[in-house]
Every structure is written in C-alpha cells, then in structure tokens.
C-alpha positions as CSV (number, residue, x, y, z in Angstrom):
1,M,-6.0,16.2,32.0
2,K,-4.0,13.2,33.1
3,N,-5.0,9.6,33.5
4,E,-4.0,7.2,36.3
5,R,-0.7,6.5,34.6
6,G,0.2,10.2,34.4
7,D,-0.1,10.2,30.6
8,L,-1.7,13.2,28.8
9,S,-5.1,12.1,27.7
10,G,-7.6,14.8,26.9
11,A,-11.4,14.3,26.7
12,W,-11.0,12.3,23.4
13,V,-9.7,9.3,25.3
14,R,-12.9,7.7,26.6
15,H,-13.0,4.9,29.1
16,P,-14.0,1.6,27.6
17,V,-17.7,1.1,27.9
18,D,-17.4,-2.3,29.7
19,S,-14.9,-1.3,32.3
20,G,-16.5,-3.5,35.0
21,K,-18.0,-0.6,36.8
22,R,-21.0,-0.4,34.5
23,S,-24.3,-2.0,35.5
24,R,-24.5,-5.7,35.0
25,H,-28.2,-5.7,34.8
26,G,-30.8,-4.9,32.2
27,G,-30.8,-4.9,28.4
28,G,-28.2,-2.1,28.1
29,A,-25.5,-4.6,28.8
30,V,-26.6,-6.7,25.8
31,V,-26.5,-3.6,23.5
32,V,-23.0,-2.7,24.8
33,A,-21.6,-6.1,24.3
34,A,-23.0,-6.5,20.8
35,A,-21.7,-3.0,19.9
36,L,-18.2,-4.0,21.0
37,I,-18.1,-7.1,18.9
38,V,-19.4,-5.1,15.8
39,T,-16.9,-2.3,16.4
40,V,-13.9,-4.5,16.6
41,W,-15.0,-6.7,13.7
42,L,-15.6,-3.8,11.3
43,L,-12.4,-2.1,12.1
44,G,-10.5,-5.2,11.1
45,C,-6.9,-4.6,10.2
46,A,-6.9,-0.9,11.2
47,G,-3.9,-0.3,13.5
48,P,-1.0,2.1,14.1
49,A,1.5,3.1,11.5
50,P,4.9,1.3,11.3
51,R,7.7,2.5,13.5
52,P,9.1,5.9,12.3
53,Q,12.7,6.8,12.0
54,G,14.6,9.8,13.5
55,D,14.0,11.6,16.8
56,P,14.8,9.3,19.8
57,E,11.9,10.6,21.9
58,L,9.5,10.1,19.1
59,L,10.8,6.6,18.6
60,R,10.4,5.9,22.3
61,L,6.8,7.1,22.4
62,N,5.8,5.2,19.3
63,D,7.4,2.0,20.5
64,A,5.6,2.3,23.8
65,A,2.3,3.1,22.1
66,R,2.5,0.2,19.7
67,S,3.4,-2.2,22.5
68,V,0.4,-1.4,24.6
69,F,-1.9,-1.3,21.5
70,D,-0.7,-4.9,20.6
71,D,-1.4,-5.9,24.2
72,G,-5.0,-4.8,23.8
73,H,-5.0,-1.4,25.5
74,P,-6.0,1.1,22.9
75,Q,-6.9,3.8,25.5
76,R,-3.3,3.8,26.9
77,S,-1.9,3.6,23.4
78,A,-4.0,6.7,22.4
79,A,-2.6,8.7,25.2
80,L,1.0,7.8,24.1
81,Y,0.3,8.5,20.4
82,Y,-1.1,11.9,21.3
83,R,2.2,12.7,23.1
84,A,4.0,11.4,20.0
85,L,1.8,13.7,17.8
86,Q,2.6,16.7,20.0
87,R,6.3,15.9,19.8
88,A,6.1,15.7,16.0
89,R,4.2,19.0,15.9
90,L,6.8,20.6,18.0
91,M,9.5,19.4,15.5
92,D,7.3,20.5,12.5
93,D,8.0,17.1,11.0
94,R,5.1,16.6,8.6
95,A,5.7,12.9,7.9
96,A,5.9,12.2,11.7
97,I,2.7,14.3,12.2
98,G,0.9,12.4,9.6
99,E,1.9,9.0,10.9
100,S,1.3,9.9,14.6
101,A,-2.1,11.4,13.7
102,Y,-3.1,8.3,11.8
103,S,-2.0,6.0,14.6
104,L,-3.9,8.1,17.1
105,A,-7.0,7.9,14.9
106,A,-6.7,4.1,14.7
107,C,-6.7,3.9,18.5
108,L,-9.6,6.2,18.8
109,A,-11.6,4.3,16.2
110,R,-10.9,1.1,18.2
111,L,-12.3,3.0,21.3
112,D,-15.4,3.8,19.1
113,D,-14.7,7.6,19.4
114,L,-15.3,8.0,15.7
115,E,-15.7,11.8,15.7
116,Q,-12.3,12.5,17.2
117,A,-10.8,9.7,15.1
118,T,-12.0,11.4,12.0
119,S,-10.6,14.7,13.0
120,F,-7.1,13.3,13.6
121,L,-7.4,11.3,10.4
122,E,-8.1,14.5,8.4
123,E,-4.9,16.0,9.8
124,A,-3.0,12.8,8.9
125,L,-4.2,12.9,5.3
126,A,-3.3,16.6,4.9
127,E,0.2,16.1,6.3
128,L,0.9,12.9,4.4
129,A,-0.2,14.5,1.1
130,A,2.0,17.5,1.9
131,C,5.2,15.4,2.2
132,G,4.4,12.9,-0.6
133,R,3.8,9.9,1.7
134,S,1.3,7.2,0.8
135,S,-2.3,7.8,2.1
136,A,-3.5,4.3,1.5
137,D,-3.7,3.2,5.2
138,A,-5.4,6.5,6.2
139,H,-8.0,6.1,3.4
140,L,-8.6,2.5,4.5
141,L,-9.2,3.6,8.0
142,Q,-11.6,6.3,6.6
143,A,-13.5,3.5,4.8
144,R,-13.8,1.5,8.0
145,I,-15.1,4.4,10.0
146,A,-17.6,5.3,7.3
147,R,-18.8,1.7,7.3
148,R,-19.1,1.7,11.1
149,E,-21.3,4.8,10.7
150,A,-23.4,3.1,8.1
151,R,-22.1,5.5,5.4
152,L,-21.7,2.7,2.9
153,D,-21.3,4.9,-0.2
154,D,-18.6,7.0,1.5
155,A,-16.8,3.8,2.6
156,A,-16.8,2.6,-1.0
157,A,-15.5,5.9,-2.3
158,C,-12.6,5.7,0.2
159,C,-11.8,2.2,-1.2
160,R,-11.8,3.5,-4.7
161,E,-9.4,6.3,-3.7
162,V,-7.0,3.6,-2.4
163,L,-7.3,1.5,-5.5
164,A,-6.7,4.6,-7.7
165,L,-3.3,5.3,-6.1
166,S,-0.1,4.6,-8.1
167,E,1.7,1.3,-7.7
168,D,4.4,3.1,-5.9
169,D,1.9,4.2,-3.2
170,L,0.0,1.0,-3.0
171,T,1.1,-2.3,-1.4
172,V,-0.5,-5.6,-2.3
173,A,-1.8,-5.8,1.2
174,A,-3.5,-2.4,1.0
175,K,-5.1,-3.4,-2.4
176,A,-6.3,-6.7,-0.9
177,E,-7.7,-4.9,2.2
178,A,-9.6,-2.4,0.0
179,H,-11.3,-5.3,-1.9
180,L,-12.1,-7.1,1.4
181,I,-13.8,-3.9,2.7
182,E,-15.7,-3.6,-0.6
183,A,-16.8,-7.3,-0.2
184,G,-18.0,-6.5,3.4
185,L,-19.9,-3.5,2.1
186,A,-21.6,-5.7,-0.5
187,C,-22.6,-8.1,2.2
188,E,-24.2,-5.3,4.1
189,R,-26.2,-4.3,1.0
190,G,-27.2,-8.0,0.5
191,D,-25.3,-8.0,-2.8
192,I,-24.0,-11.6,-2.8
193,D,-22.7,-11.5,-6.4
194,G,-20.8,-8.2,-5.6
195,A,-19.4,-9.6,-2.4
196,R,-18.2,-12.8,-4.1
197,R,-16.6,-10.7,-6.9
198,E,-14.7,-8.5,-4.5
199,F,-13.7,-11.4,-2.3
200,T,-12.4,-13.4,-5.2
201,T,-10.3,-10.4,-6.3
202,A,-8.9,-10.1,-2.7
203,Q,-8.2,-13.8,-2.6
204,R,-6.0,-13.6,-5.7
205,L,-3.9,-10.9,-3.9
206,L,-3.6,-12.8,-0.6
207,S,-0.6,-15.0,0.1
208,D,1.3,-16.3,3.1
209,A,3.5,-13.2,2.8
210,I,0.5,-11.0,3.7
211,N,0.0,-10.3,7.5
212,V,-1.9,-12.9,9.5
213,H,-4.5,-10.3,10.5
214,L,-5.5,-9.7,6.9
215,Q,-5.9,-13.5,6.4
216,A,-8.2,-13.4,9.4
217,E,-10.3,-10.7,7.9
218,A,-10.5,-12.7,4.7
219,A,-11.8,-15.6,6.6
220,G,-14.4,-13.4,8.3
221,V,-15.6,-12.0,5.0
222,E,-15.9,-15.5,3.7
223,G,-18.1,-16.2,6.7
224,D,-20.2,-13.2,6.1
225,I,-20.9,-14.3,2.5
226,A,-21.8,-17.8,3.7
227,L,-24.2,-16.3,6.2
228,L,-25.9,-14.4,3.4
229,E,-26.3,-17.6,1.4
230,G,-27.7,-19.5,4.4
231,R,-24.7,-21.8,4.6
232,Y,-24.4,-21.6,8.4
233,G,-22.0,-24.5,8.9
234,T,-19.6,-23.0,6.3
235,A,-19.9,-19.6,7.9
236,A,-19.1,-21.0,11.4
237,A,-16.0,-22.8,10.0
238,A,-14.8,-19.6,8.4
239,F,-15.2,-17.7,11.7
240,D,-13.3,-20.4,13.5
241,R,-10.5,-19.9,11.0
242,A,-10.6,-16.2,11.6
243,A,-10.3,-16.8,15.3
244,A,-7.4,-19.1,14.9
245,K,-5.5,-16.5,12.7
246,L,-6.3,-13.8,15.2
247,R,-5.0,-16.0,18.0
248,E,-1.8,-16.4,16.0
249,A,-1.5,-12.7,15.5
250,E,-2.1,-12.2,19.3
251,R,-5.1,-9.9,18.6
252,F,-7.1,-11.4,21.4
253,E,-10.0,-8.9,21.6
254,E,-10.8,-9.5,17.9
255,M,-10.3,-13.3,18.4
256,A,-13.1,-13.2,21.1
257,G,-15.3,-11.4,18.6
258,A,-14.7,-14.1,15.9
259,L,-15.4,-16.9,18.4
260,A,-18.7,-15.2,19.3
261,R,-19.6,-14.9,15.6
262,A,-18.7,-18.6,15.1
263,G,-21.0,-19.4,18.1
264,R,-24.0,-17.5,16.4
265,A,-23.4,-19.3,13.1
266,F,-23.1,-22.8,14.8
267,E,-26.3,-21.9,16.7
268,S,-28.1,-21.1,13.4
269,A,-26.7,-24.4,12.0
270,G,-28.3,-26.3,14.9
271,A,-24.9,-27.3,16.4
272,L,-25.9,-26.2,19.8
273,H,-23.1,-27.8,21.9
274,T,-20.5,-26.3,19.6
275,A,-22.2,-22.9,19.7
276,A,-22.2,-23.0,23.5
277,D,-18.5,-23.9,23.5
278,R,-17.6,-20.9,21.2
279,F,-19.7,-18.5,23.4
280,Y,-18.0,-19.9,26.5
281,R,-14.5,-19.4,25.0
282,A,-15.3,-15.9,23.8
283,A,-16.6,-15.0,27.3
284,R,-13.5,-16.5,28.9
285,A,-11.2,-14.4,26.7
286,D,-13.2,-11.3,27.2
287,F,-13.1,-11.7,31.0
288,A,-9.4,-12.3,30.9
289,R,-8.9,-8.9,29.2
290,G,-11.1,-7.1,31.7
291,A,-14.4,-7.0,29.8
292,G,-16.5,-8.7,32.4
293,T,-19.9,-7.2,31.4
294,A,-19.5,-8.4,27.8
295,A,-18.4,-11.8,29.0
296,L,-21.5,-12.2,31.1
297,V,-23.7,-11.5,28.1
298,L,-21.9,-14.2,26.1
299,L,-22.2,-16.6,29.0
300,E,-25.9,-16.1,28.9
301,D,-25.9,-17.1,25.2
302,A,-23.7,-20.1,26.1
303,A,-26.1,-21.2,28.9
304,I,-29.1,-21.0,26.6
305,A,-27.3,-23.0,23.9
306,V,-26.0,-25.7,26.2
307,G,-29.5,-26.0,27.8
308,Q,-31.0,-26.6,24.4
309,A,-28.3,-29.0,23.5
310,S,-29.0,-31.2,26.5
311,V,-32.7,-31.6,25.6
312,G,-33.3,-35.0,24.1
313,E,-29.7,-36.1,24.3
314,A,-29.1,-39.7,25.1
315,Q,-26.8,-40.9,27.8
316,G,-23.2,-41.2,26.6
317,S,-20.1,-39.3,25.9
318,E,-21.9,-36.5,24.1
319,A,-24.3,-35.9,27.0
320,D,-21.3,-36.1,29.4
321,H,-19.5,-33.4,27.4
322,T,-22.5,-31.2,27.5
323,R,-22.9,-31.5,31.3
324,V,-19.2,-30.7,31.8
325,L,-19.5,-27.6,29.6
326,A,-22.6,-26.5,31.5
327,Q,-20.7,-26.8,34.8
328,R,-17.8,-24.7,33.4
329,I,-20.3,-22.0,32.2
330,V,-21.8,-21.8,35.7
331,A,-18.3,-21.7,37.3
332,L,-17.1,-19.0,35.0
333,R,-20.2,-16.9,35.6
334,A,-19.7,-17.1,39.4
335,E,-16.0,-16.1,39.0
336,I,-16.9,-13.1,36.8
337,E,-19.7,-11.9,39.1
338,R,-17.4,-12.1,42.1
339,S,-14.8,-10.1,40.2
340,L,-17.3,-7.4,39.2
341,H,-18.7,-7.3,42.7
342,E,-15.3,-6.6,44.1
343,K,-14.7,-3.8,41.6
344,D,-18.0,-2.2,42.6
345,R,-17.1,-2.2,46.3
C-alpha cells in the first residue's frame, strides 16, 4: 500500500498512536502518553545505521530516510528505509541489506512495532554475519527491544554478546552503551549495587568524543539510580541534564520525555513549581511535534502541580511566577484543544 506521500509502506508502518485524531477523553489517553514516554526512553540511542557507500539510488534513499528520522518522523523514515532495503535486496548486496534492515528495525522500534522490528533485525543480523560486518548495533537494538518487552534476561544476554565481540568489531561507544543498558536493567530489578557498578564502568568509557545522545542516556541512567535511592532532587537534575543533551542533539521527542521525567522527580522532591514548569515545557514540545494528546496529559500534570504550588505561597515574586505559569498552562491547553478540534472536523 502507499501512504499520503506516495512512499511504499506496508502494514508494518503503523500510524503514531497520538496522531491527534484519537479521543482526547478518558483514561486511555493517559496510558498512551505514558507508553510513548517509556518507549522513547528505553530505546535510547537506537537509530539508523551510518550512511552506506556505493549505489547512488541507495545513497539517496538512505540520506532521505536519515534526514526525516532526525527530524522526528520515524514513520516516514521507515517507509524510505524499506525502499532502501528492497533496493539492496535487488542488488543482492549483503552488507547493504544488513544495514538497511537494521535501520528499518530501529524506525519500527521507535514506532513501537516491536514484532516487525524484531523480524527485520533478525534479517540484519544474518546478513551482517554473512559478510563479516560488526553486529554490535544490531545486538544493542535487540537488547533495547527485549527490555521494552520486559524480557530482562534476554536483554542482558544481548549486551553480553556485544561485550564478547572482538576489539575490531566493538567501538568504545558500543561498549559504553552496553554497560548503560545493563545499568538500566539493574535499575528495573531494583539492584542498586549492580546499577552503580555498570554505570561506573560506562562512565569510564564516556568522553566528549562520544556522541551527545549517549551522554544524554548516561544522565538518564544516573537519574534512574538516584530515583531508586530516593534522591529525587539529584534525579531531577540528572534528567534536566539529559534533556539539555538531547536538545543539543536535536532529538526533540526524547527531550520532551526527559523533561517529563524531570517533572515527576521534582514533584517527588516537593519542588512543585519547578515540576509544573517541566511538565509545561514537555507538553509544549510534544504539541509542536504534533503529539497533541500526549501534550494534554502532561498539561494536566502541570496544572495539578502548579495548583499545589500556589497553596500557602506568600505574596511576592515566587507567587507571581506561579500565577504566570498557571496562565501559560491554561493558554496552551486552549491552543491544543482548538488544534485537535480542527483536526477532528
């Protein structure tokens, strides 16, 4: 079948769940918005493969796909990577098949179509192995998908496969990423000592030469560990750093997720005005990328936090700032509701 842009996009390319035409009422919206934040956060650094060399048509498709992925449109990127995969299959280019299948799997995982992502990832692993290419990125994506599906032991096994690769097949970034995933898995198990051990190992590998997105993930893991230890202010500061790094990397969907997590941590720390500010900024960013339903849920969190912040506040600059933020929350909610109403007409 073809989408509105005329790109091939079989049934595996699902429409984003918060397209603006979904219902804005009821508890389902809360579940959807929360699921989106978790999905983006757990997938972390997973992204398309580097630009291949060779066939001009394949290069054109990969460049276009990477561009729209970086602009925050994984569905359109998936359609283009599928065309690139078909081109590579036509050429019987095993390396290009492996890289295109991996990139397609990364897009589908971002769209939360984990079953189809896994299928293309298996093709990628087979082809990369057949032509002697490194499978590190593919195994890391496998680990992230397994974690998303709550298969923690499988995720850990994928990380071990990465760390067992030869030095020629394993970059410092991939090694650090594997340890960060292991730290996240330990957090999910409630194993604070294990999380700290893996995080410390990852930190030793990290440097300014490593990509900004990986630095953002490290800050997020640090926040997760702090949450486990009940250090909510420290966790909030870590999530703020993650959001700043993601902003620098222009990964705005993930940035909004980090801001939302910072908001929840500030809320737990009792810093309600700051929590409301982070929820508001996350909602504003989500709305700007077309995720109006998720934005409304975050605005509800912002409204609750700012309402609680205003209780008992004395007159003065702090109270004035809270009133201004409350007004901005109301104004943004009205703007989003108008936008969604127009889409529903």
